[in-house]
N, C-alpha and C positions, 0 to 999 in steps of 0.2 A: 150321226152323218156330218162330215166336215162341211162340204158344200150345202147351201140351201137356197130356195128359190127367192132371195133377196139380193139386191145388187150389192157389190163391194163398196165398203164406205169410199166416198168419192175424195180425192185429195184435193187440198185446197190449190187455187190457180198459182199463188205464189210459189208453192212447193212444186208444182209442175214446171214452172218457169226454172226453178233451181235445177230440177233434173235434166232440163235441156242444157243448162248451162254447164252442168257437171259432168255430162257424159265424156269421159276422158279423150283427149285427143288420141286418135288410134293409136295404140301402144301394143296390145298383144290380143282373139275372136270368138266366134262361133266355132273355132278351132278351140281345142280344150285348154289350154293354158298359156302361161308366159313365154313358154319355150317354143310355142308355134310361131313366134315372130320370126324365127330363123328362115321359115318356109314361106311366110306371107308377111312381109314387114307391112305396117300401116293397118293391121286389122283389129278388131275388138273380139276378144276371146270369151268363152263361157266363164272364165274366172274373173275377168273384167266385169262382166254382165252381174255376177252372182255379188260380189264384193261391193259394187257400185249401188245395187240395189238394197243391199243389207244396211249400208251406211245412210241412205236416203230415209229408210224406215226408221232406223235408230235416231236420225236428227228429228223425225217428226214425232217420235216418242219423247225425246228431250225437250221439243217445243210445247208439247202439250202437258208435260209433268215438269214444272219448274223445280229446279233443285232445292232440298231443303236447307234454308239459312244462305242461299245465294241469289243473286239476281236472276231473273228467266232469261234464257237464251233469246237472241233477235235473229229472225231468219236474214235480215239484211246483213248480218255480219259473216255470213257464208255465201252470199251471192258472188259470182265471179271467181270463186276461189275452187280448187280441187279439194273435194272432201277426203279428209284423213282421219283415221282413227284416233291417233294421237290428239289431233286438234280437238275433236268431238268430245273426248274425254277429258282435256284440260279445260275446255270452256264450261263442261256441265259439272264435272267432280273437283275440279280445282287443278292448278299447274303441277305439273309432275306426276298425276295419277296415271298408274300404267294400265296400258290397254292390252296388255300382252295375251291375256286369257281371251278376251274378244276376238283379237286376231287369229288366235289359235283356233277358236271355233270357226270363224270364217273361212280358214285353210282347210278344217274337216269338210265343211259343207261344199267348196269349191274343188277340192280333190275327189270327192264322191261324184260331183258333177262331171269331172274329167274323165273318171274311171269308167264311164257309160260307153266312152269311146274306145276302151281297151279291154274291157272283161269279156271272156268268151260267150258268157250268157246274156250280154246286152249289146255288143258293138254291132251285130248283124241282124238285130231284132227290129224289123221295120216299124212295130207298134211303139217302140220306145224312142224313136226319131221322127215320128210323124212322115215316114216314107210311104211309097208305093200306095198313095191314096188310102191308107188305113187311117183315116182321120178320126173316124168314130172309135175305133179300137184304141188309137192313140190317147183319145181324150179319156177313155175310161182307165187306161194305165196310168195317166197322169194324176187324175182325180185319186185313184187308188193310192198312189205314192205319196200324196199330200195327206190323204187320210191316214196312212200308216205313220207319217211323221207326227201328226197330232197325237194318235194314241199313244206312240213311244214317248212322246215329250209329257203327256199326262201321266205315263208310268213312271216318269224320271229317268228313263233309259235315253239321255241326251245323245249319246254316242250313236245309237240306232236312229234317232230322229234326224240328226244331221246327216246321216248317210241317205235316208229316204228323201230328206228335203232337197239334197244335191241331185238325186235322181229326177225328181220331179221338176226341178228348175231347168235341168238339162233338156228335157222332153219339151217343156214349155218354150224355152228359147229356140228350140230346133223349128217349132212350128212355124216361126216368122222367117227362117232362113230356107227351109225345104219346101214350104208350100207357095202358092202364088198369091198370098193374101196382100203383099206389099205391091205387087204387079196389078192387084184389081184396085189400087188407089186409096187403099185404107189409111187413114191417118191416126187410128187409135187401135188398141188390143181387140181382139175378137171378143165379143160380149158374152158369149156363152161357153168358152172354153174350159173355165173353171167351174161349170154349174152343170152337173150330169143330168138334171131335170129338164134342162133347157136343149132342144133339138138342135143338132147341127144342119141346117138347111143349106140347100143350093150346092149339092156336093156332085161332082163329076161321076158318072156311072161308068162302068166297065167298057161299054160300048161308044162312049164319048171321047173323040180326039180331041187331045189337048195340046199338042205339039207339033210344029213343023220342023223340018231337017235342018240341021245347022252344022256346017263342016268346019266351022272356025272355032277357036278357043273361046271367044267372046259371042255371046248369043242374044243381044238385047231385044230382038224382034221375033223370038221363036215361039212364044206362048199364042196361040190362035186367039183371035178376038171374041171372047165370051166371059160370062160372068160366073162360072161355076167354079167352085173351090176344088183345087187339085194339088198334088205333091208328086215328086220325081221318084222314079223306080231307081233303086241302086243294086249293082251286082246281078246275081243269077237267081236269087230267091227272095221273093216270088220273081217268077219270069216277067218281063216287060210285054204287055198285050200291045198290038198294033196301034200306032198313032199316039201313044202315050209319051210323056215327058220322062226324061232320064233325071237323076240327081246332077249327074255331070262330074267332069273333072278327069285328070289322067288316070285315076285309079278305079274309075267306075266302068266295069265291063259292059253294062247295059247301054253306055253312051256311044258305043260304036255300032250299035243296031239302029236301023231307021226307026223313028226319026232321031238323029244324032245330036249331039250337044246336051244341055241340061239346064236346070233352073235354079240350081243352089246359089246362095248368097253369103256362105260360110266365111269367106274371106276377100280381101281385095285382090287376090292373084287370079287372073284368067285361067291359068293352068290348073287351078283346083276349082274355081268358081265361075261357071259361065255367066252369071249374073252378077258379077263382082261389082258393077257400077251401082247396084242397090244395096251394097252391104251396109253402109251406114244407116240407110233408112229401116232395114231389118233390125239392126241393132238398137236403134231408138225405141222401135216397137216392143222388142224382146226386154229392154230394160223397164219400160212401163209396165209389161205384163208381169215381170219378175216382183217389181214393187207391189202390184196387185195381189200376188200370192203371198207373199210375206205380210202384208197388210191384212189379208184373210187369217192367215195363221195367228197375228197378233190379237185380232178381234176374237178367235175362238179360244185362245189360251190367256187372254189377258195380259196386262203389261208385266205382271210379276213373272207368269209363265213365259212369255216371249223373251224376256230378259234373261232367264235362266236357259232357255234354248240356246241363244247365241253368247251367253256369259257377259252380259252387258253390265260389268260390274268391274272396277279396280280391286275389289277384295277378293280374297282367297276362301276356301272353306276351312272349317275346323272339323278334324277327323280324328278320333280318339279309339285305339284298340286297347281294351284294359283287362288285365288278368284278375279275377275276382276270388281267387282262393284265399284262404284264412290269414294267410302271412302278408297280404298286399294291403292293409288298412292304410298305411302312411302314403303310398303310391297313390291309391284312390284318392285321398285326401288333397295330395298335391295336384292331381289332374282337375279335381274339382274347383281348387283355388285358382289355378291358371285359367280355367275356362270362365269362371266367373270374372276374374279381372279383365280378360278379353272383352266379354259381352258388355261389362259396365264402361270400359274404356272406350269402346267403339259403337256402342249403340247409338243409332241415329245418325252416324256419320257415314261417308262413302265407303270407309274401310271395315264397316260391320260385316262381318261373315255372311255369305249368302246361303250357304248349306252348312248344316251341322251333322255330323255322322258319328254313330258310336255303336262299337262292336264288342261285347264281353265275350270272356273265354275262359275255361278252366279245363279240368280232365273229368269225363271224356268229352264234354259239350263246349259248343260256341254258338254265339249267336243269341238271338236273332239281331239282324242289323236294324237299327233305329235311325231314320233319316228324317230331317224337319228343315224348314227355313225359319222356324219361330224359335228366338233364343230362349224364351221362358219355358218352352215345352222340352227343349233340349236340357236346360238346367233341371227341370223337374225330373227328367228321365235319369239323368247324372247322379242326382241326389237318392235316387231309389236304389242305386248300386252299393252294396255293402260287401266286404270281405267275409265270405261264410265258407265253412268247411275247410278241411286240410288238402287232401289230395296230395299224391306224390309227383315230385317232378319226374319227368317233363310234363309239359302242357300242350293245349291244341293252338298254339300261338299262330303258325303260319295259315291254319285254315281261316282263322279269324281275320288275319291280315288279308289273305286272299279276298274273303268277303268285303272287307272295307274297300279294296282296290276296285272292285266291280261297282261300288255304290259312290265312290269319290269322284267329283269331277276331275279331267285332266289338269295337270300343272299345279297340284295341290301338295300340301305336307300332311303326311299321317305320323301320329305319334303313338308309340307302343310302349306300354307300361307293365312290366313284368319283372319277376325275380326268378323265372324258371327257364329253362332250356326248351327247345321245341321237341315235342313229341311226334309231329309230322313233317321230320326234316326231308321226307322224300317229296314234299312239294316246293323245296327250294329252287329249282330251276324254273318251275312253271311261276313261281311268285317272281323270280327276277325278271323273267320275260314281261310279265304283267306290268310291273313297274315301269319298264322301259316303253311297252306299248302306251301306257297311260300317262307318262312322263310325271309320275308322282314320286316325291322324295320321301323316304321312310327314315324316321329316327327312333332308334330304340333307347329307351331309358331303362337300364337294368341295374336293379339294387341287388348286387350278389354280396350278402354280408354272412362270413363264415360263422360269425359269433351268435347268429340267430339260429335257434335251435327249435322254437315253437312254431307250430302253423304249418311247417313244410315237411313232410315225412319223406324219407329216401329209401327205397328198398335195395338200392345198390351203390356201389361206389361210381360216380359219375365221371366222366371224361373230362379233362381240362380243355378239351377242343369241342364241347358241347354246344358252345355259342357261334360256333363258326357258320351255321347257315344264317344267323343274323348279320354277321360280318359280310358273307356273300350278297344277301339282299340290300344291306345299306350301301356297298360299294356299286351295285348294278344300278341303284336308284339315285345316287349322288348324295344319300344321307350318312348317318354315322351311328355308331353304337357307344353310348356313353354309360360306363359303369360308375356306380356310386354307392352310397349306403342311405339307410334310413335317414339318418339326422340330417343329410344333406340334400334329399331328394326335392324338397319344396323349393330350395334354391336353385338347384340345377334345372328343375322343370321350368324355370324362366325362358329357357331356350325356346318354348313352344310360343310365347309370346314375341320373342324376337324373329324367329321363322315366319310369323304371321305377317311381317312387315316387308314381304317381298324382297327380301335380301339376295344379293347375288354372291356367289363364292368367288374369291379373286384366286386366280392361278398362283401356285407357289413355284419358284424354281430353286432347288430340285423340289419335286411334289412331296417327298419324304424327308424325314429327319436324317441327316448324315452327320455322324459325329465330327465335330470341329468345323462344320462348314455352315453358314448362316443360309436361312430361307429368304429368298428375295421376292418381293412382290411389289407391283406398281400402283400408284394411286393417282387418279386424275380428277379434275375439277368438278366433274358430274357425280363424284361419290361423296356419301355422307353417312354418318353413323357407323363408321369403320369400327369392328370389333375383331379381337384375336382371342382365340379359344385354344388352350392348351390342356391336354388330358394324358394323364400318365405318371409314372414314378419319376418326377422331376426334381433334380436337384438345384437348378438354376436357371434363369432365362434373362434375356435383355432384349428391347425392341429398340431400333434407331432409326430416325427420320431422315429424310434427304439432307437436313442441315447438320446431322451429326449428333443430334440430341437424342440420349439414351434414357431409358427407363428400365429398371430391373423389376424383379417379381413380389417386390414389398407391396403389401395391401395399402389400399387408400389411394389419394389424389397423388399423382406425380407430374412431372414436366410435360408428358404426352397424353395423359388421361387418367381414368380410375381403374384400379386393380382390385378384384374380388377373388376370393379363393374358398371353396368348398371341397375340403378333402384334397384328392388328386385333380382337380378341375379348376382351372383358372380362367377367368373373362376379364380381358383389358378392353376399355371402351375408349376409344380415341377421341379427344376432344375435337368438336366441330369448329371451324373448318379444317380438315386434316391437310397438312402440306402436301402439295403435289409431286409427284417424282418416286424414286425408288427407296422402298423401306427395307430393312433387314431384320430378322429374328434369329437368335443364336440360343438354342435349348441344349443345356446339359441334363442327361437323364441315365439311369441305370438300364432300362430297356428302350423300346423305340416310342417315343411318346406321338401324339396325334396332335397336329397343329392345323387350324382352320381360320382362314380370315374371310370375313363377310362384310358387305357394305349395302347401304340402301341406294338405289338408283332406278331411274326409268329407262336408261339406255341400256338394253339388252337385245336378245336376238332369239328367233325361232329357227329352226331348219327341218328339213326332211330331203329324202333322196329320191331319185328316179332314174328311169332308163329312157334315153331318147328314142323315140318311135318316129321314124322319117320315111318310112317306105310304106305308107298306107294313106286313106283318104283324109285322116285327121292326123297330121302330124303334131306332135307335142310330147309331153314327159309323163310317162307311166309312173305313177307314185308307187314308192316303196316304203315300207317302215324302217328296214334295215338294208345296209348294203349286202351284196351277194359275192363272195369270193370268187375271184377271177374275172368278174363282170365290170367293164368300165361303166362307172356310175356318175351320175350329176349330183351335187350337192346344191340345194337351193337355200339360200339364207335370208330371212326377213328381218330387218333391223327394226326394233321398236323404240319409241322414245326419242326420235330425232328431234322432235320440237321441243326438247327440255334442255337444250343447250343453255348454258348461263347467259351468254350473249345472242338474243334472237337475231341480230343483224349478222352475225359472223357466218362464215359458209357452214355447210352441214358436215358433220363427222363424215370421215372416210375410213373404210376398212379396206385394206389392201390384200391382205391373205389369210389363209387359215392354216393352222398348225395341227397336225394330228400327233398324238401321243400314246404310246401303249399304257395300258392299266394292268395293275397299279404302279408298275416300276416307274412309268413316267419318260421312258425313252422317246426321243423324237422320232417319228416314223416318216414325216416328209412335211414339207410346206407346198401349199398350191395357190397360186394367184387367184383372187376373186375378180369377178367382172361384173359392173352394174348392168342391171336389167331392167328397162322400163324407166320411167322418171325417177330421177334421185331422190325426191321427197317420199316415195313410196318404200325406200328402203330394200329393194329387191337385189340380191347379189349371187353370182353363180359361179361355182367352180368345178371343173372336169377332174375327177379323181381317177387317176391311172389304175388299171386292173392290177399293175405290179404292188402298187401301194395298198392293195386290198386283198393281197394273195394269202395271207394268213388268217384263218378264223379265229376270232378272240375279240375282246373289248379294246376300245380306243375311246380317246377324248378329243373333243374339239376346242380349239381356242382361236379366236378373232384377233387379229392384229391390225391397228390402223392409228389414225391421228384425228385430233378434234379440228374444229374450225380455225384454232389458232396454232396448230401445229404441234401440239402435245400429245405424247403417246396415249394411245387407248389399247386396253387389253381386256377381253372379256372371255368367259369360259361357258361351255354348256353346262347346264346343271346335272346332266346325267351323262355317262359314258354311252357310246354306241357299240353294237355288236357286229361284227363281219359273220353272216351266217353262210353255212356250207352249200345250202341250195336254195333255188327260188322255188317257192312253195306257194300255188295260186288255188286258193277254194273259192268257188263261188256257186251260187244257186238261184233258181227263179225268185223274182221279186214278189213280196207278199208275205202274209202270216201263215205259220202253220197251224192248221185247225186241229182240235184234239181228235185223237183217234185217226190221224192221217200220216202220210210219210211224204217227204220232198227229196228229189234227186239233187245231188251237189256234184260239181265237176270239180276233179282234183288234178292238178297238173304240177309236176316236180321236174325240175331242170338243174343240172350241175353244169358249171363253167371253169372248174379247176380240176384237180386230180379225181382219180376214180374214188368213188364213195360207196361205202356199204352201211346203209342206215336202216335203222328200224322206225317204223311210223307208229306212234301212239296218239290215241285221241281221246278226249274227254269232253263230256256235256254236263249240264245240270243234271242233279239227281231225278230219276223218275223218267228221263228221256233216254233214248237209245240211238247209238249210231254205228252203222255197219259199213265197211269197205272191202273191195276186193284186192286190197294192197296192204300189206302188212310190214315187209321188208323188201328191200330193193338194192340192187348193186348199179351204180351210175357211172358211166364213161363220161368224160369230157364232152360238153356241148351235145349231150343226149337228153331227150325229152321223154317223160313218161307220163301217160294220162291214164286216170282212173275213175271210177264213179263211186260215189258214196250216197247213202241215204240216211235222213234224219227221220226218227219216229217219234210221234207225239203221243203219248198215252191218252186213251178216252177219258181219264179221270182229271185231266189237267182242267183247272178253272180258268175261264176267260174273264178279260176284265169288262167291266161295264161298258158297252157301246163300241166294243172292238169286233171284229170280225173273226178274231181267234187269237192265239197267242204265238208268240215268236219262239 
């Protein structure tokens, strides 16, 4: 069980002082997220509380675990400063250490927190918000969500763990805004809220009057003078008994029934929060309670498990998908060499991989997946893989890749080694979607050697288009397909080590090679280790820097850098520091070659989409994974690495607008201005994407345009394209685990906002589980909503994990 009858580890007084100093000046509140500022400026949101608590617990971890080979952190260096992930990582791991994955993990928790106010299964449930005096029930659900986060984290399902952690923190924070704990004069978080064996005492009973009538927006004195714990009723379910307090605010129907008014402290706006004057006190206690909850999880998971939950590392994971048929000896050896090189080069350093994933495949089988955080175990497992058996092309490559995607942390690189086309090409669309959901980049290293006749049987003439599924997955994920031969695979596989260095892909103009026209890209002062990769039947090429100095395809050292060639694959490593400005590449080739320019930098960005919700009690941004055709959508951008600028005293970099381009042709779809949201050092930007810009279903890429603190051009591209989807599909269910032999109802809502749609709905779940729905196909008119029910069934034979109440 997660909670026990022992107090949470006490934070030292100096850290508590830091917390009070570091509570952000009101910027965004108990409202869901940063978008809520439009409705209630000067408030503190669930997003603020969640991220601030995580940063404080991360700092505590850093203070207690000095970095290997570096001086210990000092608390006094952080007093009086706004805690920022970039600053923490630079202080602990070293200057320029990327915090992108950590900030992405915090974003997952924050969006799961905010979603509690929007999802149909949670937004009106009083138990999930400590409403309607359901304080005991709320505590049960809160502790249950924390327990589920712990079980999921121990099972290495960190996506689920972050979702449940976000739900738990939302309820915990709501307690201090929706109850009268603050009004009772309490200066510390409730001592028993996280401990199910401790009874919640002094609760108001159903016949205890709690509020007097208040006809004003602001109701500072409407609570009756007593010491019983209560909370406000919201809406019509459950109905408010006589004499009870309402939640309050313009959207609360119960607040118009005597006693009128309310007691919520969600924001600084009296129109939403009758007890707005106590908002900051409630936020302070909610922050301390959130730190307690995260510290409790850290205690149960240990520092390594907690760091994995929140991706507290600058390093990425190493994920291999390996074809093990008899013809793959050279490829397997190449994978082993690269893995060994990475392990030896990075062991003990901040960039040592935190996860190792290995998935073998052949025909007809694939898997099992092997995951570990121990490099020695990974190396031992990899060494046990040998090329055995023949098997006829094609193979079960996409099935193995899907398995790897489900077990690889987001924002990782996955490398597929094969010499065969996929037998399971029907999975292409599903794998494409999964790469975008997980934001993982997939690189295929394909050794297609016509001269090789042993080890690979072919029962039929194979289509020259048989590798198109790999091309589609690579395009969707921002990766690439590299064709090579056995004699070059060990050299070409060096891209594995290069990609592990957190490289960004620089935008090219035009994005594909056009005969006789140079490709143009921009280099800024924050880039280093710039590499140009050219792949194809190339006759010649040259690269020219802004000063007009050129270098051709000749191997060896040149005026701009070092060139290596492996068959039809060239790698040009530009000497550091690269000259800033506009560079050009001109390629002459028989067919269409592929050109990719990458560089190392910590200045990058994260992004997500959302729909503004302004007509409810909790205005904010309802998060989306992809934009929906015909629906006006907000783009939220989070710039990472702002502290990495070469001159720390210079102004912060500024991104002014975002460019949308069609994929793969690269045609510009439109430019949209970016507006800063919140304090500039946090790097939050927003853009309103007009529905006309997203009128066509299909993929598009995002590019950020701006200038650094010295006025020089900055250009960054998202690593993966996005996709405009035809309908909004919302699937939600009751929280908790699905026990063996049981079923759980799911709520399914589908809406279209563009032209009429005729769609088929297909569902899939893990083997041995079942999913039924009363909706399989439908026709949708614009702005029409279709609701349905589905049921998930868990077989009685499913094995539950030790210590868990069931299985998900």
